N, C-alpha and C positions, 0 to 999 in steps of 0.2 A: 714661847718656848721654841727652841730650835728643833727639838725632836719631832714635833708634829707639823713642821713646815710643809711637808709634801704628803700629808695624810690623805688628801683628796685623790691624788694620783695613785697612791697605794691601794685605796679602796676600789678605784676604777679597775686597776690591774687585777685585783683579786676577783672581781666579778666576771672578768673575761678569762677564767681559767677552764681548762679541759681536764678530763680524766682518761688515762690510758685504758683502752679496752682489754689489753692483755694482762697488765699487772696491777691496775688500779691506781697508779701514781698520778697525782695531779700535776699539771704543768701549765704555764701561762700562755696566753695568746702570743703568736709569733714564734713559738718553739714547737718542736715535735713534728709529726707527720699527720695531716688530716686529709682523708680521702672520702669521696662520695661515690659509692658503688650501689647500683640497683636501688637508688633512693634512700640509702642509709649513710649516715655520716660515721666514718670510722676514725677514731682518734688514738694515736700512739705517741708515747713520749719519746721513743727512740727508734732507730732503724732496726735494732735487734727485736723489739716487740712487734714492729710491723712485719718483719721477715717471718717471725714465728707464726703470726696469724695468717699471713698470706700463704705460707708453706702448708699449713693445715687446710686452708681453703682449696688450694690447687690439688692436693692429694685426696680430698674428699669428693672431687668432681669426677664423674665418669669419663672414661677415655673417649667416648663418642662425642661428648660436648667440647672437649679440649682439642681434639686433633686438628680441626680446621683453623681455629685462631692461633694455635701453636705453630702450624705451618706458615701462616701469614706473617706472624711476628718474627719467626726464625729467618725467613727469606729477607724480610726488611732489614734485620740486623746484619745478615751476611752481606747484603749489598752495601750497607753503610761501612762495614769493615773493609770491604774491597776498595771502596772510594778512599778511605783513610790510607790504605796501603799505597794506592796510586799517587796520592798527594805527598806521601812521605818519601817516595823514590827520589834519588838524587838526579838532578838534571844537569847535564854537562853542556 
């Protein structure tokens, strides 16, 4: 039968599926967003679900814990933006 020609690959793909932490939707290996933070694996089927979770996480952390890493990441991004602006300038 032609219908069951690739049944082995279908079963393998089904066994490698993940479940979104935010909405509970299952998604296959190779799709979605999978992060490991503090020893926990966080699985999201879309960037919207990841954003929703991470937004809740950031707003639940006290300001004292966030201020130093926020400053470091902010400065790093500012420097990268300045570098991009310098490279984008026209050279005569």
